[in-house]
N, C-alpha and C positions, 0 to 999 in steps of 0.2 A: 199785736204783731204788726210790724212796719211793712207797708205795701211796697212793691217794686216800683210803682209809679212815683211814690214819695221819694224814694232813693234816687231815682233818675232826675227828678226836679232839683234836688239838693245838689247833685253832681253838676248840673248845668249852671247853677247860681254861684258856685264857689270859686269860679275862675276870675272874678273881678279883683281879687286881692293877690299879692305875690304868693306863689306856691310855697308851701312849707311842709316839712315832715316832722312828726312827733316821734321821739325815741324814748322808750320806757324800759329801763332795766327792772327786772323783778326776780324775787327769790322767796318762795314759800309764803306769799301774801296775796293769794288770789282774791280774797274778800276786798282788800284795799284796791287791788288792780281793777276789779270789777266795778267798784264805786267810781274810780277815775274814768274808766271807759264809758260808764253810764253818763257821767257829767259831760264828756266830750260829745257823745251821741246826742244828748239833749241840747247842747249848745250849738251844734252843727257849725263849726268854725268855717268861715269863708276862706278859701284858698288851701284848705287841708288836702294834701296830695295823698298821704299814706300815714299809717301808724306802724312803727316797727317796735315790737315787743321782744326784748332779749331775755329769754327765760331759762334760768339755770335751777329751777325748783327741783326738789327731791321727787315730788310726784307731779307729773305733767297733766295739765288740763287744756283742752283745745278751746280756749276761751274765745277765740276769734269767731267761732260758730254762733256765739250768743249775740253778735253785733253785725248783722248782715249789711247795714248801711255804712259801716266803717271799713275802709280798705286796710285791714290789719294783716301784716306779715309777721309771723312769729319765728324768731331764730332760737332754736332749742339746743341746749348744751347739757350733756350728762355730767360734766365737771363743773365745779364752782368757779364762776368767772370773776365775781365781784364787780363793783360798779364801774370802775374806770375802763376795764377791758370790754365790759358789756356795752358801754356807751360808744367806744371806738368801733366795735362790730356793727352797732346800729347806724351810726352816721355814715360809715363807709358803704353801707348797702342802700342808703337813701338816694332818691332821684331828684331831690329838690335842692335849691340854692340856699335855703334857710332851714336850719335844724332847731327844733324846739325840744330840749331835754326836760323831761319831767320825771321825778322820782314817783314810785307807785303809790306812796302814801300821801297823795294830794288829790284835790278835785279842782275843777275849773268852772268858769261861768262866762257870761257874755263880756265881762270886763277883762278877760285874760289875754286874748289873742290879738285882736285888731289893733288896739293902740300901740302895743310894743313892737309888733311886726312892721307896722307902718313906719314907726320911727327908725327902726333898724334899716329897712329897705331904702329909705330916702337919704340916709347918711352915708357918705363915702369914708368918713373918719371913724365911725363907730364899728367895732368888730363884734361886740357882744353886749347884750342887755339882760338884766335880771328883773323879774317882776317883784313887787312887794308881796310879802307873805303874811296872811292872816290865819288865825285858827279856824278850822272848819266848824267846830262847835261853838266858837265865840268869835264871829266875824267882826265884832266891835273891838277885838283885841289883836294886837300886832304880834306875830311871830318874829318877823324882822323886816325892816325896810331896806337896810343895806349893811354890808359887813366890811368896812375899811379896816386896814391894819392900824393898830395903835401906833403912836409916835415912836415907841421903842421897838416896834415890829416883833414883839414877843407874843402878841395876841391880836384877835380881831375885836373891834368895837361893834357890838350888836345894836344898831340903832333902832330904837323903838321897842326892844324886846319886852314882852309882857306888859306893855303900857296901852292905854286906850288910843285909838286912831287919832292922828293929829293932822287936821286939814292943812296946816301951814307947811307941812313937808310932803304933801301928796301932790301928784301931777307935776313932779319935778325929776330932774336927773341928779342922783346922788352918787358921790364917789364910792366905789366898792372894790375890794381886793379878793373877792371870792364869788363863785357862781352859785353858791347855796344849793337848794334842792330843786331849782328850776332855772333854766336859762335859755335864751335864744341866741344862736351864733351863726354867722355866715359860714357857709361851707368852704368858701375860699380861704377864710381865716383858719379853719380847722386843718385844711390841707397844708397851709404854710407852717403851722405849728406842729403838725403831725398828731393833733388831737391830745387826748388825755395821757398823762404819764402813768403807765401801767405798773411801774415800781411802787407808786402810791395807789394801792389797790382800791381804796375806798375814798379817801379824802384827797382827791387830785384837783378839785375845782379851783382852789386858791393858786396852785402852781400854774394851771392853764391861764387863769386870769392875768397873772403877773407876766407870763410869757407873751400873751397877746398885747399887753401894754408895752412890753419891751420892744415889740416889732413896730411900734408907732401908732397902734390903734387905740381908740378910747373904749373903755368899758365902764358902764354905769348901771346902777339900779334905777329903773324907771318906775316911779311910784304912781303912775297913772294906769298901770295894769296890776292885776291881783291873781294870785293863786291861794288855795286854802289848804293848810297843812292838817292832815287827818291824824292828829296826835292829841293826847290828853292836855287840856289847858292847865295853867298853873293852879296849884292847890290839889291837883289830882295825883295819880301814881307817878307821873313824870316821864318825859320823853327818854332820858338816858336809862331810866330803870326799865322801861318797856323794851328798849333796844337790847339791853343786857340780858333780859329774861328770854327774849325771842331769838336772839342771834348773837351769842357771846363771841363767836369767832369774828364777826364783823366789828364789834366794839374793840376787840383786841387789835385788829388791823387799823382801825381809826387812830388809836393811840400811837401805834408805830408810825403811821403816816405823818402825824403831827410832829413827831420828833425829827423825822427826815426833812420835813418842810422847814422847821426851825434851823436845822443844820445847814440847809441851803441858804436861808436868809442871813445866817450869822456865822458863816464858815470862817470868817477872820477873827471871830470873838474867842479869845482864849478861855473865857469863862462860860463857854457854851454849856458844858455839862452841868455846872452849878445852876445856871438860869433854867435849863430845861427841866431839872428836877424840881 
């Protein structure tokens, strides 16, 4: 059990870094969410103002009671929100100028927060940053470093996917055109762009990334910060198979979102239907 004195000491120390809010959308994955919150609690991030959990699970659990040292606010919905709307509800309730979005199937450590928040806070031209993503159960293996669009803009290039970590491309800014499963964004930029496009109910991170760039801000993957994706590494059951088995409605919406995004990127292309298929 964590003592009240320990909590108070942490609260006094955390103001030395820019204040930030963590926003976590979750749906029927309390075990994953609990692991993420445990990792945040263990890491004790300096500057963490609050955690906003947006919960549209079928059966609700007051998980905030399990973490007395974390300032958790839970937004509860009886209807299915999906990720884009959930993230918008979260950041609009936040009190900080920097918002750290994290999907519930990740964990964090001491390399997650300070480097990337420091880079974002000190730059006037950067609107958003994405940490590098490693596998939770294989931290020597890359989930993805960055996701720039391919030259033909019909797909994203997944830099480093399923390859061993490469020191030559770490601690760098890499071009990216999606905010993947974790991102840190300035609140002022979210206000200017009106946040995530809710018509893209699940896969709206690429759309937001491109709109941020269109407004003149830079968006990079910063490979000096890391999060750890809690999914099966290669040769196992597989991430898409897991998603399909656990939440087929989400997978169906992801596919629809991809088609809408491609239509946006290639609205002048008469062969859109042919390419999209």
